[in-house]
Backbone as a chain_set.jsonl record, in Angstrom:
{"seq": "MPKHLTLAVILTAAALATGCRQDMHDQPRYRPLAASTFFPDGRSARPAVEGAVARGYLKNDIPLYYGKVARDSKEFVTDIPVKVDKALLTRGQDRFNIFCSPCHGAAGDGEGMVVQRGLKHPPTYHSDKMHQQPVGYYFDVISNGFGVMPSYASRIPVNDRWAIIAYVRALQLSRTATLDDVPPAERARLEASGQ", "coords": {"N": [[-59.715, -0.953, -50.629], [-57.703, -3.692, -50.09], [-57.229, -5.87, -47.131], [-54.535, -7.032, -46.602], [-53.068, -5.353, -48.191], [-53.13, -2.782, -47.345], [-52.259, -3.268, -44.969], [-49.217, -3.905, -45.638], [-48.769, -1.562, -46.485], [-48.899, 0.18, -44.476], [-47.253, -0.794, -43.035], [-44.817, -0.446, -44.67], [-44.566, 2.446, -44.716], [-44.261, 2.822, -41.908], [-41.453, 1.764, -41.762], [-40.229, 3.002, -43.419], [-40.258, 5.629, -41.876], [-38.877, 5.01, -39.399], [-36.264, 4.746, -40.588], [-35.498, 7.381, -40.825], [-35.069, 8.372, -38.694], [-32.565, 10.459, -36.369], [-30.118, 10.09, -34.062], [-28.59, 10.85, -30.818], [-26.044, 9.591, -30.85], [-25.537, 9.293, -33.437], [-24.659, 11.593, -35.265], [-23.785, 14.543, -36.76], [-20.639, 15.351, -36.53], [-17.272, 16.225, -35.84], [-14.265, 14.829, -36.397], [-11.752, 14.4, -33.795], [-8.95, 17.266, -33.821], [-9.577, 17.54, -36.437], [-9.874, 19.354, -39.912], [-11.509, 22.047, -40.006], [-14.298, 23.752, -42.226], [-15.899, 25.403, -40.83], [-15.676, 26.905, -38.768], [-13.447, 30.176, -38.461], [-10.936, 29.784, -37.893], [-10.06, 27.706, -38.977], [-10.215, 25.37, -37.218], [-11.729, 22.577, -35.575], [-11.381, 21.805, -33.218], [-12.202, 23.305, -30.506], [-10.749, 26.101, -28.432], [-10.355, 26.815, -24.957], [-12.824, 28.878, -23.166], [-11.591, 31.963, -22.659], [-10.38, 32.736, -19.566], [-11.82, 30.334, -18.292], [-12.523, 28.319, -15.234], [-10.19, 25.354, -14.28], [-11.415, 22.258, -13.49], [-11.053, 19.807, -11.072], [-9.234, 17.375, -12.257], [-6.552, 18.982, -12.052], [-4.195, 19.488, -10.704], [-2.31, 20.642, -9.495], [-1.017, 20.975, -7.092], [2.348, 20.591, -6.968], [4.435, 19.477, -5.496], [2.796, 17.573, -4.306], [1.638, 16.232, -6.477], [3.966, 15.45, -8.116], [6.379, 15.24, -6.923], [8.142, 17.018, -6.649], [10.096, 20.304, -6.359], [9.247, 22.218, -7.995], [7.421, 22.376, -10.797], [8.968, 22.029, -13.302], [11.308, 21.687, -12.452], [14.416, 19.702, -10.895], [14.941, 19.021, -8.701], [14.032, 16.999, -5.996], [11.31, 16.636, -3.71], [12.096, 16.797, 0.199], [10.264, 15.994, 2.245], [7.468, 14.222, 3.008], [4.271, 15.021, 1.302], [1.839, 14.696, 2.646], [-0.192, 14.097, 5.56], [1.257, 12.075, 7.827], [0.547, 9.55, 9.231], [-0.469, 6.736, 11.679], [-3.016, 5.115, 10.08], [-1.994, 6.154, 7.368], [0.385, 4.701, 7.247], [-0.481, 2.214, 7.66], [-1.714, 1.611, 5.364], [-0.018, 2.087, 3.597], [1.568, -0.273, 4.36], [0.022, -1.98, 3.326], [-0.264, -1.655, 0.3], [2.308, -1.839, -0.235], [3.045, -4.25, 0.438], [1.606, -5.381, -1.636], [2.186, -4.396, -4.34], [5.093, -4.131, -3.989], [6.691, -5.666, -2.848], [6.962, -8.154, -4.116], [9.106, -7.957, -6.076], [10.841, -6.309, -4.654], [11.129, -7.549, -1.865], [9.302, -8.404, 1.252], [10.444, -7.388, 3.583], [12.022, -5.048, 2.055], [14.455, -5.52, 1.637], [15.328, -6.347, -1.09], [14.692, -8.723, -1.786], [12.88, -10.306, -3.359], [9.814, -12.511, -4.563], [10.28, -12.354, -6.85], [13.31, -12.42, -7.53], [13.951, -14.6, -6.707], [13.31, -16.238, -8.672], [14.72, -15.913, -10.572], [14.833, -13.382, -11.819], [15.717, -10.015, -12.308], [17.895, -8.427, -9.411], [16.598, -5.869, -7.513], [17.627, -2.857, -5.907], [18.294, -2.711, -2.533], [16.533, -1.129, 0.22], [17.706, -0.515, 2.252], [20.31, 0.132, 1.732], [23.026, 2.759, 1.801], [22.788, 4.702, 0.267], [20.319, 4.54, -0.58], [18.684, 5.241, 1.636], [19.464, 7.872, 1.564], [18.398, 8.819, -0.321], [15.989, 11.523, -1.323], [12.517, 11.607, -0.325], [10.886, 12.211, -2.579], [12.554, 11.506, -5.06], [11.588, 8.587, -4.207], [9.267, 8.798, -5.094], [8.816, 9.746, -7.781], [10.142, 7.45, -9.246], [8.372, 5.674, -8.456], [6.232, 6.496, -10.023], [7.292, 7.079, -12.438], [9.082, 4.865, -13.45], [12.125, 3.029, -13.387], [14.835, 1.912, -14.506], [14.399, -1.548, -14.685], [12.322, -1.374, -13.576], [8.662, -0.874, -14.197], [6.351, 1.834, -14.942], [4.451, 2.64, -12.338], [2.331, 4.429, -12.042], [-0.048, 4.334, -13.086], [-1.347, 2.328, -11.856], [-1.232, 2.731, -9.047], [-2.719, 5.174, -7.114], [-1.711, 8.396, -6.464], [-2.257, 9.165, -3.639], [-1.737, 6.661, -2.35], [0.664, 5.907, -3.554], [2.329, 7.837, -1.847], [1.7, 7.127, 0.662], [3.065, 4.263, 0.558], [5.603, 5.358, 0.287], [6.298, 6.603, 2.852], [5.795, 4.144, 4.548], [7.904, 2.755, 3.559], [10.103, 4.538, 4.398], [9.4, 3.931, 7.049], [10.237, 0.923, 7.335], [12.875, 1.369, 6.3], [13.804, 2.801, 9.01], [13.478, 1.137, 10.945], [15.752, -0.779, 11.004], [17.794, 0.956, 11.602], [17.396, 2.263, 13.924], [17.625, 3.215, 16.999], [17.163, 2.269, 20.724], [16.922, 5.071, 22.114], [15.625, 6.156, 19.987], [12.655, 5.359, 20.527], [9.714, 6.428, 21.926], [9.444, 8.035, 25.224], [7.474, 6.74, 26.72], [7.05, 4.212, 25.559], [9.328, 3.237, 25.574], [10.1, 2.635, 28.18], [8.251, 0.414, 28.838], [9.419, -1.271, 26.882], [11.75, -1.99, 28.562], [11.174, -2.902, 30.823], [10.04, -5.572, 29.61], [12.029, -6.629, 29.158], [13.164, -6.758, 26.532]], "CA": [[-58.362, -1.784, -51.01], [-57.578, -5.159, -49.631], [-56.282, -5.675, -45.882], [-53.089, -7.044, -46.881], [-52.366, -4.196, -49.471], [-53.341, -1.969, -46.084], [-51.015, -3.531, -43.979], [-48.237, -3.251, -46.336], [-48.02, 0.165, -46.799], [-48.576, 0.957, -43.054], [-45.396, -1.394, -42.391], [-43.603, 0.335, -45.452], [-44.387, 3.606, -43.954], [-43.642, 2.823, -40.48], [-40.366, 1.358, -41.736], [-39.533, 4.568, -43.672], [-39.873, 6.516, -40.732], [-37.975, 4.939, -38.785], [-35.273, 5.084, -41.191], [-35.103, 8.986, -40.67], [-34.365, 8.763, -37.506], [-31.021, 10.674, -35.733], [-30.091, 9.989, -32.372], [-27.322, 11.561, -29.918], [-25.011, 9.035, -31.113], [-25.457, 9.114, -34.936], [-25.029, 13.185, -35.223], [-22.722, 15.032, -37.402], [-19.392, 15.669, -35.94], [-15.499, 16.54, -36.54], [-13.179, 13.763, -35.707], [-10.585, 15.229, -32.639], [-8.48, 17.751, -34.459], [-9.787, 17.385, -37.786], [-9.724, 20.697, -40.116], [-13.104, 22.543, -40.134], [-14.421, 25.193, -42.551], [-17.283, 26.142, -40.521], [-14.95, 28.217, -37.923], [-12.585, 31.106, -39.363], [-9.64, 29.475, -37.63], [-9.758, 26.398, -39.467], [-9.947, 24.129, -36.107], [-12.598, 21.951, -35.157], [-11.381, 21.917, -31.792], [-12.46, 24.846, -29.634], [-9.834, 26.239, -27.317], [-10.792, 27.008, -23.636], [-12.967, 29.939, -23.153], [-11.028, 33.063, -21.617], [-11.297, 32.943, -18.257], [-12.465, 29.032, -17.803], [-11.484, 27.474, -14.33], [-10.256, 23.88, -14.469], [-11.842, 21.65, -11.968], [-11.023, 18.141, -11.001], [-7.431, 17.182, -12.018], [-5.587, 20.112, -12.281], [-2.503, 18.786, -10.413], [-1.562, 22.671, -9.206], [0.235, 20.682, -6.211], [3.161, 20.084, -7.405], [4.724, 18.582, -4.676], [2.001, 16.354, -3.879], [1.718, 15.438, -7.859], [5.186, 15.532, -9.148], [7.367, 15.031, -6.032], [9.459, 17.77, -6.875], [9.664, 21.631, -5.37], [8.496, 23.26, -8.788], [7.128, 21.256, -12.131], [10.423, 21.779, -14.333], [12.706, 21.374, -11.521], [14.989, 18.439, -11.059], [15.139, 18.936, -7.546], [13.127, 16.292, -4.947], [10.855, 17.316, -2.115], [12.396, 16.148, 0.856], [9.279, 16.134, 3.261], [6.188, 13.827, 2.539], [3.149, 16.041, 1.724], [0.56, 14.088, 3.264], [-0.162, 14.226, 6.96], [1.975, 10.773, 8.05], [-0.011, 8.989, 10.399], [-0.682, 5.406, 11.926], [-3.513, 5.088, 9.261], [-1.37, 5.965, 6.017], [1.467, 3.843, 7.496], [-1.049, 0.491, 7.687], [-2.261, 1.833, 3.58], [1.127, 1.697, 2.632], [2.054, -1.558, 4.255], [-0.897, -3.263, 2.526], [0.011, -1.381, -0.928], [3.845, -2.303, -0.33], [2.882, -5.817, -0.028], [0.726, -5.771, -3.119], [2.881, -3.452, -5.686], [6.079, -3.845, -3.775], [7.262, -6.673, -2.181], [7.345, -9.258, -5.254], [10.265, -7.924, -6.285], [11.658, -5.735, -3.347], [10.812, -8.059, -0.973], [8.374, -7.994, 2.345], [11.657, -6.298, 4.413], [12.497, -3.763, 1.727], [15.952, -5.949, 1.11], [15.517, -6.746, -2.558], [14.644, -10.539, -1.849], [11.561, -10.658, -3.621], [10.279, -13.747, -5.096], [11.053, -12.344, -8.824], [14.573, -12.728, -7.913], [14.026, -16.008, -6.367], [12.566, -17.133, -9.808], [15.859, -15.705, -11.569], [14.73, -12.001, -12.667], [17.286, -8.904, -12.268], [17.796, -8.06, -8.096], [16.346, -4.92, -7.231], [17.912, -2.343, -4.969], [17.477, -2.824, -1.257], [16.033, 0.124, 0.533], [18.635, -0.371, 3.365], [21.713, 0.676, 1.627], [23.189, 4.043, 2.507], [22.257, 5.514, -1.362], [18.608, 4.537, -0.608], [18.731, 6.081, 2.534], [19.903, 9.48, 1.408], [17.472, 9.275, -1.543], [14.402, 12.505, -1.032], [10.871, 10.783, -0.905], [10.363, 12.656, -3.914], [12.841, 10.379, -5.739], [11.145, 7.243, -4.745], [7.671, 9.1, -5.933], [9.547, 9.596, -9.307], [10.214, 5.993, -9.411], [7.061, 4.802, -8.42], [5.471, 7.168, -10.994], [7.758, 7.015, -13.729], [9.614, 3.805, -13.233], [13.544, 3.193, -13.2], [15.521, 0.949, -14.957], [13.402, -2.598, -15.604], [11.007, -1.188, -13.049], [8.108, 0.134, -15.138], [5.479, 2.768, -13.927], [3.202, 2.389, -11.438], [1.203, 5.786, -12.237], [-1.65, 4.1, -13.533], [-2.102, 1.152, -11.065], [-1.244, 3.186, -7.54], [-2.983, 6.186, -6.954], [-1.157, 9.474, -5.942], [-2.259, 8.998, -1.973], [-0.739, 5.762, -2.138], [2.578, 6.436, -3.437], [2.928, 8.309, -0.775], [1.514, 5.767, 1.398], [4.085, 3.348, 0.19], [6.991, 5.839, 0.34], [5.946, 6.742, 4.164], [5.893, 2.817, 4.676], [9.439, 2.59, 3.114], [10.739, 5.209, 5.427], [9.273, 3.05, 8.258], [11.235, 0.364, 6.907], [14.275, 2.088, 6.726], [13.872, 3.403, 10.368], [13.262, -0.563, 11.688], [16.952, -1.496, 10.802], [18.427, 1.734, 11.945], [16.798, 2.654, 14.896], [18.246, 2.701, 18.524], [16.499, 2.927, 21.937], [16.866, 6.345, 22.059], [14.444, 6.777, 19.043], [11.819, 5.292, 21.026], [9.31, 7.401, 22.881], [10.164, 7.616, 26.473], [6.477, 5.241, 27.244], [7.414, 3.006, 24.802], [11.13, 2.587, 26.249], [10.09, 2.046, 29.522], [7.286, -0.657, 28.637], [10.099, -2.37, 26.258], [12.883, -1.858, 29.091], [10.247, -3.478, 31.399], [9.554, -6.558, 29.161], [13.486, -7.381, 28.777], [13.153, -6.897, 24.892]], "C": [[-58.303, -2.679, -49.869], [-57.082, -5.054, -48.287], [-54.81, -5.777, -46.326], [-52.23, -5.752, -47.95], [-52.22, -2.988, -48.513], [-52.325, -2.059, -45.249], [-49.569, -3.534, -44.255], [-47.67, -2.276, -46.441], [-48.099, 0.83, -45.423], [-47.484, 0.378, -42.456], [-44.21, -0.442, -43.298], [-43.78, 1.701, -44.651], [-43.746, 4.016, -42.753], [-42.031, 2.525, -40.657], [-39.325, 2.374, -42.09], [-39.365, 5.5, -42.894], [-38.961, 6.411, -39.624], [-36.36, 4.77, -39.35], [-34.515, 6.615, -41.097], [-34.435, 9.223, -39.853], [-33.178, 9.517, -37.285], [-31.199, 10.97, -34.695], [-28.756, 10.886, -32.538], [-25.934, 10.913, -30.991], [-24.702, 8.767, -32.506], [-25.551, 10.772, -35.456], [-24.217, 13.396, -35.769], [-21.76, 15.54, -36.487], [-18.301, 15.94, -36.857], [-14.943, 15.182, -35.946], [-12.401, 14.961, -35.012], [-9.781, 15.731, -33.798], [-8.411, 17.807, -35.909], [-10.163, 18.957, -38.536], [-11.3, 21.204, -40.365], [-13.061, 23.783, -41.143], [-15.824, 25.662, -41.917], [-16.721, 27.64, -39.252], [-13.781, 28.863, -38.463], [-11.152, 30.576, -38.919], [-9.477, 28.186, -38.297], [-9.915, 25.338, -38.479], [-11.234, 23.995, -36.116], [-12.418, 21.946, -33.824], [-11.253, 23.157, -31.551], [-11.46, 25.062, -28.869], [-10.98, 26.613, -26.199], [-11.555, 28.552, -23.525], [-12.635, 30.975, -22.221], [-11.721, 33.099, -19.76], [-11.863, 31.696, -17.531], [-11.457, 28.849, -16.596], [-11.419, 26.276, -14.29], [-10.42, 23.419, -13.255], [-11.518, 20.241, -12.152], [-9.374, 17.884, -11.143], [-6.596, 18.04, -12.589], [-4.29, 19.769, -12.015], [-1.644, 20.042, -9.879], [-0.789, 22.037, -7.784], [1.101, 20.486, -6.358], [4.319, 19.355, -6.352], [4.2, 16.95, -4.641], [1.973, 15.338, -5.356], [2.932, 14.736, -8.238], [6.329, 15.251, -7.874], [8.497, 16.094, -6.168], [9.15, 19.023, -6.283], [9.199, 22.619, -6.623], [8.311, 22.008, -9.977], [8.077, 21.051, -13.051], [11.217, 21.952, -13.531], [13.462, 19.839, -11.47], [15.21, 18.18, -9.375], [14.022, 18.222, -6.711], [12.54, 17.181, -4.168], [11.569, 16.406, -1.299], [11.307, 15.857, 2.083], [8.089, 15.181, 2.181], [5.025, 14.592, 2.576], [1.812, 15.946, 1.993], [1.126, 13.801, 4.973], [0.315, 12.509, 7.157], [1.41, 10.218, 9.655], [-0.146, 7.191, 10.706], [-1.546, 4.265, 10.452], [-2.88, 4.853, 7.489], [-0.143, 5.091, 6.131], [0.92, 2.354, 7.25], [-1.656, 0.202, 5.88], [-1.221, 1.516, 2.943], [1.539, 0.566, 2.753], [1.202, -2.226, 3.454], [-0.377, -2.696, 1.037], [1.541, -1.687, -1.414], [4.068, -3.964, -0.661], [2.18, -6.367, -1.271], [1.852, -5.519, -4.12], [4.5, -3.958, -5.579], [6.853, -5.243, -3.677], [7.617, -8.099, -3.062], [8.483, -9.267, -5.622], [10.962, -7.374, -4.95], [11.814, -6.535, -2.24], [9.971, -7.669, 0.487], [9.391, -6.816, 3.312], [11.95, -5.082, 3.554], [13.979, -4.197, 1.148], [16.222, -6.221, -0.389], [15.435, -8.16, -3.032], [13.656, -10.864, -2.35], [11.189, -11.891, -4.334], [10.248, -13.763, -6.312], [12.26, -12.562, -8.35], [14.847, -14.124, -7.211], [13.838, -16.989, -7.384], [13.946, -16.566, -10.655], [15.521, -14.189, -12.031], [15.795, -11.027, -11.658], [16.726, -8.622, -10.511], [18.071, -6.656, -8.353], [16.997, -3.839, -6.016], [17.047, -2.895, -3.302], [17.627, -1.503, -0.884], [17.047, 0.437, 1.798], [20.463, 0.083, 2.956], [21.706, 2.088, 1.611], [23.015, 4.689, 1.188], [21.071, 5.554, -1.022], [18.326, 5.394, 0.533], [18.691, 7.612, 2.447], [19.176, 9.702, 0.543], [16.262, 10.319, -0.882], [13.554, 10.963, -1.098], [10.591, 11.456, -2.228], [11.394, 11.981, -4.802], [12.306, 9.305, -5.82], [9.753, 7.447, -5.328], [8.288, 8.969, -7.577], [9.565, 8.298, -9.798], [8.888, 5.321, -9.836], [6.15, 5.419, -9.682], [6.141, 6.921, -12.205], [8.43, 5.83, -14.23], [11.093, 4.088, -13.501], [14.284, 1.767, -13.687], [14.751, -0.665, -15.524], [12.387, -2.328, -14.697], [9.928, -0.177, -14.16], [7.144, 0.92, -14.242], [4.839, 2.385, -13.437], [1.955, 3.296, -11.069], [0.174, 5.004, -12.62], [-2.142, 2.848, -12.635], [-2.286, 1.921, -9.581], [-1.376, 4.764, -7.719], [-1.638, 6.984, -6.256], [-0.97, 9.477, -4.51], [-1.326, 7.962, -1.654], [0.66, 5.375, -2.052], [3.051, 6.773, -2.551], [2.798, 7.751, 0.562], [2.551, 5.047, 1.749], [5.697, 4.033, 0.755], [7.171, 6.003, 1.896], [6.224, 5.029, 4.591], [7.775, 2.075, 4.749], [10.574, 3.003, 4.414], [10.748, 4.066, 6.633], [10.196, 1.847, 8.288], [12.68, 0.386, 7.181], [14.504, 2.099, 8.008], [13.944, 2.223, 11.175], [14.676, -0.455, 11.711], [17.808, -0.126, 11.128], [18.487, 2.315, 13.525], [17.314, 2.158, 16.522], [17.112, 3.215, 19.818], [16.064, 4.304, 22.334], [15.981, 6.888, 20.997], [12.998, 6.466, 19.41], [11.076, 6.132, 21.885], [9.226, 6.984, 24.559], [8.672, 6.39, 27.17], [6.749, 4.643, 27.042], [8.463, 2.125, 25.294], [10.588, 2.02, 27.395], [8.936, 0.524, 29.565], [8.534, -1.743, 27.851], [11.132, -2.797, 27.126], [12.402, -3.093, 30.101], [9.986, -4.789, 31.049], [10.599, -7.251, 28.905], [13.828, -7.082, 27.276], [14.531, -5.832, 24.514]], "O": [[-58.828, -2.401, -48.791], [-56.394, -4.045, -48.131], [-54.037, -4.823, -46.403], [-51.051, -5.526, -48.219], [-51.316, -2.184, -48.743], [-51.614, -1.136, -44.85], [-48.743, -3.247, -43.388], [-46.469, -2.01, -46.493], [-47.488, 1.872, -45.188], [-46.84, 0.883, -41.536], [-43.171, 0.077, -42.89], [-42.876, 1.92, -43.844], [-43.034, 4.987, -42.495], [-41.289, 2.985, -39.789], [-38.229, 2.646, -41.599], [-38.42, 6.274, -43.049], [-38.4, 7.331, -39.028], [-35.404, 4.683, -38.579], [-33.324, 6.884, -41.255], [-33.451, 9.962, -39.853], [-32.419, 9.258, -38.22], [-32.012, 11.759, -34.214], [-28.142, 11.373, -33.487], [-25.128, 11.565, -31.655], [-23.719, 8.09, -32.804], [-26.578, 11.115, -36.043], [-23.359, 12.529, -35.609], [-22.204, 16.241, -35.578], [-18.268, 15.931, -38.088], [-15.43, 14.676, -34.935], [-12.358, 16.121, -35.421], [-9.718, 14.996, -34.784], [-7.383, 18.072, -36.533], [-10.722, 19.772, -37.8], [-12.108, 20.505, -40.976], [-12.189, 24.651, -41.094], [-16.695, 26.237, -42.57], [-17.166, 28.765, -39.026], [-12.988, 28.088, -38.998], [-10.197, 30.949, -39.6], [-8.447, 27.602, -37.96], [-9.721, 24.219, -38.954], [-11.983, 24.89, -36.507], [-13.446, 22.107, -33.165], [-10.509, 23.979, -32.085], [-11.057, 23.988, -28.423], [-12.185, 26.697, -26.436], [-10.811, 29.487, -23.822], [-13.19, 31.031, -21.124], [-12.761, 33.319, -19.139], [-12.326, 31.803, -16.395], [-10.24, 29.031, -16.606], [-12.52, 25.726, -14.251], [-9.905, 23.82, -12.211], [-11.681, 19.609, -13.196], [-8.512, 18.152, -10.307], [-5.957, 17.775, -13.607], [-3.384, 19.731, -12.848], [-0.424, 20.189, -9.952], [0.136, 22.747, -7.389], [1.231, 19.607, -5.506], [5.073, 18.558, -6.91], [4.701, 15.837, -4.802], [2.194, 14.128, -5.399], [2.928, 13.57, -8.631], [7.413, 14.985, -8.393], [9.647, 15.9, -5.774], [8.08, 19.098, -5.679], [8.799, 23.746, -6.33], [8.947, 20.954, -9.998], [8.114, 19.974, -13.646], [12.179, 22.571, -13.987], [12.94, 18.902, -12.073], [15.647, 17.107, -8.96], [12.965, 18.853, -6.689], [13.0, 18.29, -3.897], [11.789, 15.285, -1.757], [11.888, 15.348, 3.042], [7.899, 15.372, 0.98], [4.603, 14.927, 3.683], [0.891, 16.721, 1.736], [2.217, 13.478, 5.443], [-0.385, 11.699, 6.549], [1.806, 10.465, 10.795], [0.141, 6.451, 9.764], [-1.106, 3.225, 9.962], [-3.106, 3.946, 6.689], [0.374, 4.737, 5.07], [1.612, 1.454, 6.774], [-1.92, -0.863, 5.32], [-1.228, 0.828, 1.922], [1.944, -0.008, 1.742], [1.686, -3.158, 2.811], [0.059, -3.682, 0.443], [1.926, -1.765, -2.58], [4.754, -4.62, -1.445], [2.211, -7.504, -1.743], [2.389, -6.476, -4.677], [5.173, -4.176, -6.587], [7.563, -5.689, -4.579], [8.423, -8.947, -2.678], [9.112, -10.325, -5.625], [11.627, -8.154, -4.268], [12.757, -6.206, -1.521], [10.059, -6.482, 0.801], [9.06, -5.671, 3.62], [12.143, -4.034, 4.171], [14.615, -3.475, 0.381], [17.382, -6.297, -0.793], [15.832, -8.685, -4.072], [13.226, -11.916, -1.878], [12.152, -12.495, -4.808], [10.198, -14.793, -6.985], [12.611, -13.409, -9.172], [15.966, -14.636, -7.228], [14.054, -18.194, -7.26], [13.988, -17.174, -11.725], [16.326, -13.881, -12.91], [16.408, -11.308, -10.628], [15.528, -8.59, -10.23], [19.016, -6.15, -8.957], [16.668, -4.286, -4.917], [15.903, -3.254, -3.025], [18.482, -0.747, -1.346], [17.13, 1.576, 2.257], [21.438, 0.26, 3.686], [20.656, 2.709, 1.447], [23.36, 5.837, 1.47], [20.545, 6.664, -1.109], [17.634, 6.381, 0.283], [18.015, 8.378, 3.135], [19.05, 10.908, 0.329], [15.624, 9.876, 0.073], [13.767, 9.853, -1.587], [9.806, 10.814, -2.926], [10.72, 11.812, -5.818], [12.238, 8.72, -6.9], [9.136, 6.562, -5.92], [8.064, 8.021, -8.329], [8.951, 8.064, -10.84], [8.463, 4.758, -10.845], [5.369, 4.652, -10.245], [5.428, 6.492, -13.112], [8.41, 5.683, -15.452], [11.409, 5.234, -13.819], [14.149, 0.696, -13.095], [14.595, -0.845, -16.732], [11.384, -3.016, -14.882], [10.244, 0.865, -14.735], [7.091, 0.744, -13.025], [4.284, 1.448, -14.01], [1.025, 3.132, -10.28], [-0.817, 5.47, -12.056], [-3.298, 2.441, -12.748], [-3.344, 1.771, -8.968], [-0.539, 5.495, -8.248], [-0.738, 6.396, -5.656], [0.135, 9.71, -4.019], [-0.347, 8.117, -0.925], [1.431, 4.886, -1.227], [4.117, 6.294, -2.165], [3.642, 7.88, 1.448], [3.021, 5.026, 2.887], [6.599, 3.467, 1.374], [8.227, 5.536, 2.324], [7.336, 4.962, 5.114], [8.45, 1.368, 5.497], [11.394, 2.351, 5.062], [11.737, 3.47, 7.061], [10.94, 1.744, 9.263], [13.406, -0.262, 7.935], [15.456, 1.403, 8.363], [14.564, 2.364, 12.229], [14.98, 0.146, 12.742], [18.93, -0.355, 10.677], [19.493, 2.71, 14.115], [17.338, 1.027, 17.007], [16.44, 4.246, 19.831], [14.963, 4.567, 22.817], [15.593, 8.052, 21.1], [12.102, 7.081, 18.832], [11.775, 6.685, 22.734], [8.993, 5.859, 25.001], [8.891, 5.441, 27.923], [7.017, 3.851, 27.946], [8.553, 0.903, 25.414], [10.665, 0.798, 27.52], [9.049, -0.293, 30.479], [8.572, -2.921, 28.207], [11.645, -3.871, 26.815], [13.084, -4.112, 30.206], [9.654, -5.475, 32.016], [10.465, -8.393, 28.466], [15.007, -7.253, 26.964], [14.872, -5.655, 23.344]]}, "num_chains": 1, "name": "protein.A"}
C-alpha cells in the first residue's frame, strides 16, 4: 500500500473517531419543564426529594429579607433587623451617596442632581410623613420601587439596604435632634467648644 494512501486511511479513521465523541456539554437532556415519557408522572423536572433541606438562599428571616413581620403581611417592621453601629452607618452613607443622592440629594431633602436636571421631585426624608414611616416601608420601597423609583433589589444587597435605611434615619435625626439627645460626655465637649 502506498504511503499517501496509508496516510489518507489514518486521517479518515481519526476524523471519524473524533466525530463519534459525546461530551457533557452535548448530552441528551430535556428542556426545562418539557414533557417526558421516561417518568411515570410525565414531567422531566423532578420535585425535590422529601426531607431535603434548603441551603444558601432560603430567605427564612422574614424581617431581614422582606422588611415585614410575616411573609404575607402588609405590616412593616419598625426596628432595623441588623446591628446598627458606626460601621453600618458608614456603609449606609457610602451606599446612599452612590444610589440615593442623585435623586434624593446628599442631605435627603429631595434636591438631587436629577431634580436640577428637570426630572420629578422625590419626597424629602425630613417631612412628618416620612418620619412616621416604619423602617420596613423604606426597605419595601428600595426592594420593589415606588412611583417613578425603580426596584434596587438587583443592585443593592439586603444588608446594604438596611445600612442605607439606618443612614436615612440618622439624616432624619440630624434635623430634629436637640442637645438633650447628645450623650453626656459629648454634650460637655460641645458646650465647652461653644457650639
